[in-house]
C-alpha positions as a Markdown table, in Angstrom:
| # | Residue | x | y | z |
|---|---|---|---|---|
| 1 | Met | 0.0 | 0.0 | 0.0 |
| 2 | Asn | 2.8 | 2.4 | 1.0 |
| 3 | Leu | 4.7 | 1.5 | -2.1 |
| 4 | Ala | 1.7 | 2.3 | -4.3 |
| 5 | Ile | 1.3 | 5.7 | -2.6 |
| 6 | Gly | 4.9 | 6.4 | -3.0 |
| 7 | Arg | 4.7 | 5.7 | -6.7 |
| 8 | Asn | 1.7 | 8.0 | -7.1 |
| 9 | Asn | 3.5 | 10.8 | -5.3 |
| 10 | Trp | 6.5 | 10.2 | -7.7 |
| 11 | Ala | 4.1 | 10.4 | -10.7 |
| 12 | Arg | 2.6 | 13.6 | -9.4 |
| 13 | Ala | 6.0 | 15.1 | -8.8 |
| 14 | Leu | 7.2 | 14.2 | -12.3 |
| 15 | Leu | 4.0 | 15.6 | -13.8 |
| 16 | Val | 4.4 | 18.9 | -12.0 |
| 17 | Leu | 8.0 | 19.0 | -13.1 |
| 18 | Phe | 7.7 | 18.2 | -16.7 |
| 19 | Leu | 4.2 | 19.5 | -17.5 |
| 20 | Pro | 5.4 | 23.1 | -17.8 |
| 21 | Leu | 8.2 | 22.0 | -20.1 |
| 22 | Tyr | 5.8 | 20.0 | -22.2 |
| 23 | Leu | 3.3 | 22.8 | -22.6 |
| 24 | Ala | 6.1 | 25.3 | -23.4 |
| 25 | Gly | 7.3 | 22.9 | -26.1 |
| 26 | Cys | 3.8 | 22.7 | -27.5 |
| 27 | Gly | 3.6 | 26.5 | -27.8 |
| 28 | Val | 1.1 | 27.3 | -25.1 |
| 29 | Asn | 3.0 | 30.5 | -24.4 |
| 30 | Asp | 3.3 | 31.6 | -28.0 |
| 31 | Ile | -0.1 | 33.3 | -28.3 |
| 32 | Pro | 0.3 | 35.6 | -25.3 |
| 33 | Thr | 3.9 | 36.3 | -26.2 |
| 34 | Lys | 3.0 | 37.3 | -29.7 |
| 35 | Asp | 0.0 | 39.2 | -28.5 |
| 36 | Glu | 2.3 | 41.4 | -26.3 |
| 37 | Gln | 4.6 | 41.9 | -29.3 |
| 38 | Val | 1.7 | 43.2 | -31.4 |
| 39 | Lys | 0.7 | 45.6 | -28.6 |
| 40 | Ala | 4.2 | 46.9 | -28.3 |
| 41 | Ala | 4.5 | 47.4 | -32.0 |
| 42 | Trp | 1.1 | 49.1 | -32.0 |
| 43 | Gly | 2.3 | 51.5 | -29.3 |
| 44 | Asp | 5.3 | 52.4 | -31.4 |
| 45 | Val | 3.0 | 53.2 | -34.4 |
| 46 | Gln | 0.9 | 55.5 | -32.2 |
| 47 | Asn | 4.0 | 57.2 | -30.9 |
| 48 | Gln | 5.3 | 58.0 | -34.4 |
| 49 | Tyr | 1.9 | 59.2 | -35.6 |
| 50 | Gln | 1.7 | 61.5 | -32.5 |
| 51 | Arg | 5.2 | 62.8 | -33.3 |
| 52 | Arg | 4.0 | 63.7 | -36.8 |
| 53 | Ala | 0.8 | 65.4 | -35.4 |
| 54 | Asp | 3.0 | 67.5 | -33.1 |
| 55 | Leu | 5.0 | 68.8 | -36.0 |
| 56 | Val | 2.0 | 70.0 | -38.0 |
| 57 | Pro | 1.0 | 73.2 | -36.2 |
| 58 | Asn | 4.5 | 74.7 | -36.5 |
| 59 | Leu | 4.7 | 73.6 | -40.1 |
| 60 | Val | 1.4 | 75.2 | -41.0 |
| 61 | Ala | 2.3 | 78.4 | -39.2 |
| 62 | Thr | 5.6 | 78.6 | -41.0 |
| 63 | Val | 4.1 | 78.0 | -44.4 |
| 64 | Gln | 1.3 | 80.5 | -43.7 |
| 65 | Gly | 3.8 | 83.2 | -43.1 |
| 66 | Tyr | 5.0 | 82.9 | -46.7 |
| 67 | Ala | 2.0 | 81.5 | -48.6 |
| 68 | Gln | -1.2 | 83.0 | -47.1 |
| 69 | Gln | -3.0 | 82.6 | -50.5 |
| 70 | Glu | -2.8 | 78.8 | -50.0 |
| 71 | Lys | -5.4 | 79.1 | -47.3 |
| 72 | Ala | -7.5 | 76.1 | -48.6 |
| 73 | Val | -4.6 | 73.7 | -48.3 |
| 74 | Leu | -3.6 | 75.1 | -44.8 |
| 75 | Val | -7.2 | 74.6 | -43.6 |
| 76 | Asp | -7.3 | 71.1 | -45.0 |
| 77 | Val | -4.1 | 70.2 | -43.2 |
| 78 | Thr | -5.4 | 71.6 | -39.9 |
| 79 | Lys | -8.7 | 69.8 | -40.2 |
| 80 | Ala | -7.0 | 66.5 | -41.1 |
| 81 | Arg | -4.7 | 66.8 | -38.1 |
| 82 | Ala | -7.7 | 67.4 | -35.8 |
| 83 | Ser | -9.5 | 64.4 | -37.3 |
| 84 | Ala | -6.4 | 62.2 | -36.9 |
| 85 | Thr | -5.8 | 63.2 | -33.3 |
| 86 | Gln | -9.5 | 62.9 | -32.3 |
| 87 | Val | -9.8 | 59.3 | -33.2 |
| 88 | Lys | -9.6 | 57.5 | -29.9 |
| 89 | Val | -7.6 | 54.2 | -29.9 |
| 90 | Asp | -6.3 | 51.8 | -27.4 |
| 91 | Ala | -5.1 | 48.2 | -27.3 |
| 92 | Ser | -8.6 | 46.9 | -28.2 |
| 93 | Thr | -8.4 | 48.8 | -31.5 |
| 94 | Ile | -6.0 | 46.2 | -32.8 |
| 95 | Thr | -8.7 | 43.6 | -33.0 |
| 96 | Asn | -11.6 | 45.9 | -33.9 |
| 97 | Pro | -11.8 | 46.1 | -37.7 |
| 98 | Glu | -14.1 | 49.1 | -37.8 |
| 99 | Ala | -12.1 | 51.2 | -35.3 |
| 100 | Phe | -8.8 | 50.2 | -36.9 |
| 101 | Gln | -10.0 | 51.2 | -40.4 |
| 102 | Lys | -11.2 | 54.5 | -39.0 |
| 103 | Tyr | -7.8 | 55.3 | -37.5 |
| 104 | Gln | -6.0 | 54.3 | -40.6 |
| 105 | Ala | -8.3 | 56.4 | -42.8 |
| 106 | Ala | -7.7 | 59.4 | -40.6 |
| 107 | Gln | -3.9 | 59.0 | -40.8 |
| 108 | Asn | -4.0 | 58.4 | -44.5 |
| 109 | Gln | -6.0 | 61.6 | -45.0 |
| 110 | Leu | -3.4 | 63.6 | -43.0 |
| 111 | Ser | -0.6 | 62.0 | -45.1 |
| 112 | Gly | -2.4 | 63.1 | -48.3 |
| 113 | Val | -2.9 | 66.8 | -47.3 |
| 114 | Leu | 0.6 | 67.0 | -46.0 |
| 115 | Gly | 1.8 | 65.9 | -49.4 |
| 116 | Arg | -0.2 | 68.6 | -51.0 |
| 117 | Leu | 1.2 | 71.2 | -48.5 |
| 118 | Leu | 4.8 | 70.3 | -49.2 |
| 119 | Ala | 4.1 | 70.3 | -53.0 |
| 120 | Ile | 2.9 | 73.9 | -53.0 |
| 121 | Thr | 6.0 | 75.1 | -51.1 |
| 122 | Glu | 7.9 | 74.5 | -54.3 |
| 123 | Asn | 6.3 | 77.7 | -55.6 |
| 124 | Tyr | 7.8 | 79.8 | -52.8 |
| 125 | Pro | 11.6 | 80.1 | -53.0 |
| 126 | Asp | 11.8 | 82.3 | -49.8 |
| 127 | Leu | 9.9 | 79.6 | -47.9 |
| 128 | Lys | 12.1 | 76.8 | -49.2 |
| 129 | Ser | 15.2 | 78.6 | -48.0 |
| 130 | Asn | 13.7 | 79.4 | -44.5 |
| 131 | Gln | 15.8 | 77.6 | -41.9 |
| 132 | Asn | 12.8 | 76.9 | -39.7 |
| 133 | Phe | 10.9 | 75.4 | -42.6 |
| 134 | Leu | 13.9 | 73.3 | -43.6 |
| 135 | Ala | 14.2 | 72.0 | -40.1 |
| 136 | Leu | 10.5 | 71.1 | -39.9 |
| 137 | Gln | 10.6 | 69.5 | -43.3 |
| 138 | Ser | 13.5 | 67.4 | -42.3 |
| 139 | Gln | 11.8 | 66.3 | -39.1 |
| 140 | Leu | 8.6 | 65.5 | -41.0 |
| 141 | Glu | 10.5 | 63.4 | -43.5 |
| 142 | Gly | 12.3 | 61.6 | -40.7 |
| 143 | Thr | 9.0 | 60.9 | -38.9 |
| 144 | Glu | 7.4 | 59.6 | -42.1 |
| 145 | Asn | 10.3 | 57.1 | -42.4 |
| 146 | Arg | 9.8 | 56.1 | -38.8 |
| 147 | Ile | 6.1 | 55.6 | -39.4 |
| 148 | Ala | 6.8 | 53.4 | -42.4 |
| 149 | Ile | 9.2 | 51.3 | -40.3 |
| 150 | Ala | 6.8 | 51.1 | -37.3 |
| 151 | Arg | 4.0 | 50.0 | -39.6 |
| 152 | Arg | 6.2 | 47.4 | -41.2 |
| 153 | Asp | 7.2 | 46.0 | -37.8 |
| 154 | Tyr | 3.6 | 46.1 | -36.6 |
| 155 | Asn | 2.4 | 44.2 | -39.6 |
| 156 | Glu | 5.1 | 41.5 | -39.1 |
| 157 | Ala | 4.1 | 41.1 | -35.5 |
| 158 | Val | 0.4 | 40.8 | -36.6 |
| 159 | Arg | 1.3 | 38.2 | -39.2 |
| 160 | Gln | 3.1 | 36.1 | -36.6 |
| 161 | Tyr | 0.4 | 36.5 | -34.0 |
| 162 | Asn | -2.5 | 35.7 | -36.4 |
| 163 | Thr | -0.6 | 32.7 | -37.8 |
| 164 | Ser | -0.2 | 31.3 | -34.2 |
| 165 | Leu | -4.0 | 31.4 | -33.9 |
| 166 | Arg | -4.5 | 29.3 | -37.0 |
| 167 | Thr | -1.7 | 26.8 | -37.2 |
| 168 | Phe | -0.8 | 23.6 | -35.3 |
| 169 | Pro | 0.0 | 23.2 | -32.4 |
| 170 | Thr | -0.9 | 26.7 | -31.2 |
| 171 | Ile | -4.3 | 26.5 | -32.7 |
| 172 | Ile | -5.1 | 24.0 | -29.9 |
| 173 | Trp | -4.5 | 26.7 | -27.3 |
| 174 | Ala | -6.3 | 29.3 | -29.4 |
| 175 | Lys | -9.4 | 27.1 | -29.4 |
| 176 | Thr | -9.2 | 26.3 | -25.7 |
| 177 | Ile | -7.1 | 28.3 | -23.2 |
| 178 | Tyr | -7.1 | 31.5 | -25.4 |
| 179 | Ser | -10.5 | 31.1 | -27.0 |
| 180 | Gly | -11.2 | 34.8 | -26.4 |
| 181 | Gln | -8.2 | 36.0 | -28.5 |
| 182 | Lys | -9.1 | 37.7 | -31.8 |
| 183 | Glu | -7.0 | 38.2 | -34.9 |
| 184 | Ala | -5.2 | 41.6 | -35.1 |
| 185 | Gln | -5.8 | 44.0 | -37.9 |
| 186 | Pro | -2.8 | 44.9 | -40.2 |
| 187 | Phe | -2.2 | 48.2 | -41.9 |
| 188 | Thr | -3.0 | 48.1 | -45.6 |
| 189 | Ala | -1.7 | 50.4 | -48.4 |
| 190 | Ala | -3.7 | 53.5 | -49.0 |
| 191 | Ala | -6.0 | 53.6 | -52.1 |
| 192 | Ser | -3.7 | 56.2 | -53.7 |
| 193 | Ala | -0.8 | 53.8 | -53.4 |
| 194 | Gln | -2.5 | 51.4 | -55.7 |
| 195 | Ser | -2.3 | 53.8 | -58.7 |
| 196 | Ala | 0.8 | 54.4 | -60.6 |
| 197 | Pro | 2.1 | 58.0 | -60.3 |
| 198 | Lys | 1.4 | 60.2 | -63.3 |
| 199 | Val | 4.5 | 61.6 | -64.9 |
| 200 | Ser | 4.3 | 64.5 | -67.3 |
| 201 | Phe | 7.1 | 66.3 | -69.1 |
| 202 | Pro | 7.0 | 69.9 | -70.3 |
| 203 | Pro | 6.8 | 70.3 | -74.1 |
| 204 | Gln | 10.2 | 70.7 | -75.7 |
| 205 | Gln | 11.1 | 74.0 | -77.1 |
| 206 | Pro | 11.4 | 74.1 | -80.9 |
């Protein structure tokens, strides 16, 4: 009797010792780990978009000082910035398609009007040589690059996380322990990026 009890205790001890190792080997921790990676990457995207939004007021003020006649574009930029910063997002936005698309659309709109703003500055040599404008333009370009990298890293984290919800062996845990987990939303290219840029050349002089 005592021998049987001793064996049972040994069996329980071995189970307690090796079960965590077994579960880890089967990927039970993969889903929460990848979920946290997505949230971290999402936070970086938000930080970079906020950095861009913080640059806009000074950029608009500087351009306005040299190109007041471009009022329509300046107003559009100001409105687009307000729209982009008023969209409320948090960690739950990642798995909410409607909220995510709303956020992405607002940021894409701001990207578009900022492109228009920088395009019109080509018509103002004094503005293009203004040191404050040049510094702001450089910061904006750097921020746009950071946004592109942050979005790329976020999309890669989303790909890995979503894959873990659909592939063996982690799909076992997705259907049981982590059944409440939802797929994360990736960033997609803006509609304007789907069209080839139009290139025109001035007519040659005879």
